[in-house]
N, C-alpha and C positions, 0 to 999 in steps of 0.2 A: 743548193742542195735540194733534191726533190724527194717527195714522199711517195712511196709506192703502195697503193691500196689494192690488195688481192681480191677483195670481195666488195665492190662498190655498193651493191644493194644491201649487204649486211651493214656497211658503214652508214648508209642512209636510214636503215631501220633503227640502228642504234641512236642516231641523231634524233629521229622522231620520238623514240622512247624517252630520251633526255629532255626534249622539249615538252612532252606530255607530263613528265614528272615535275617539271618546273612550274606548272600552273598551280595557282592557289584556288581555293574554293570560289566558285562563281555563282554564289547565291544571288538570285534576282538578275542574273545576266542573260544574254541571249543563248548561251550554250546549253545543250541538253545534258551534258555530263561534265565532270571535272575529276582530275587526279586519277585517271585510269578506270579500270573496270571492276573495282570492288566497292560495294558488293554487287554480285550478279543480280540483275533486276529483270523481271518479266512483268509486263503491263497488259491486262486484258480488259476489254469493255464489253458489257452485255447490257443493251438498252442504255439507261442513264447511269448505270453503276460501273465502277472501276474496281478491279482486283489487282493488287500489286503484290508480287511475291518476291522475297529477297532471301538469299542464302547468306546467313550471318554467323558462320562458325567462329567461335572464340570471342564473340561480342556479347557482353553482358547487357541486360536490360537497363541497368543504371548508366551505362556509358553511351546509350543510344539516344539520339535527338531526331525527332520527326517534326517537320514544319510544313505547312501548306500556305501558299500565298498566291492568290488568283489561280492560274492554271499550272503552278509549279509545286512539286513535292520535293522537299530536301530531306535527305537521309545522311546523317553525320554521326560519327562516333569514333571509338577506338577499339582496335583488335589487339589483344594481348596474347602472346604465345610465350609460355614459360617452359624452358627446357630443363631447368634444375641446374644444380652445380655439378662440376666435374664432367660435363658433357663436351664431346668434341664433334662439332657439326661438319658434315662432309658434303651436304647439299641442302640448300635452302630455297624452296619454291613457294612455301606458304609464308608470306611476310606479315609482320605485325605493324602497328602504327595507326595514326589517325587517318580517317577517310571522310570524304565529303562529296556526295553525289546529288545532282539535281535532275529531276525528270520532268519534262514538259508534257502535260496532258492535252489531248486535242479537244479542249472545251474553252468557251469564252469565260 
């Protein structure tokens, strides 16, 4: 029996998303990020100073963890989205849940 794939690039993209989603937090590893692209992060350098901007909608200050170790910044927390009772969801693009990102900074 053979399986016919109508969109091989779509199948590969789906496989890549599944592999990315299966990663755990990589704190102190060689990776520059983990578990996808949330939160969105911009890093700027001016002289010796760094400015890091994050978009964190739905994340409370109490659920946020920031850690710095050598040249790595770790941002972890949980995004909660409450829809209330009696709601029927038709499309979900804003996902909730735990996140864990690590950003390497270009300093020793």
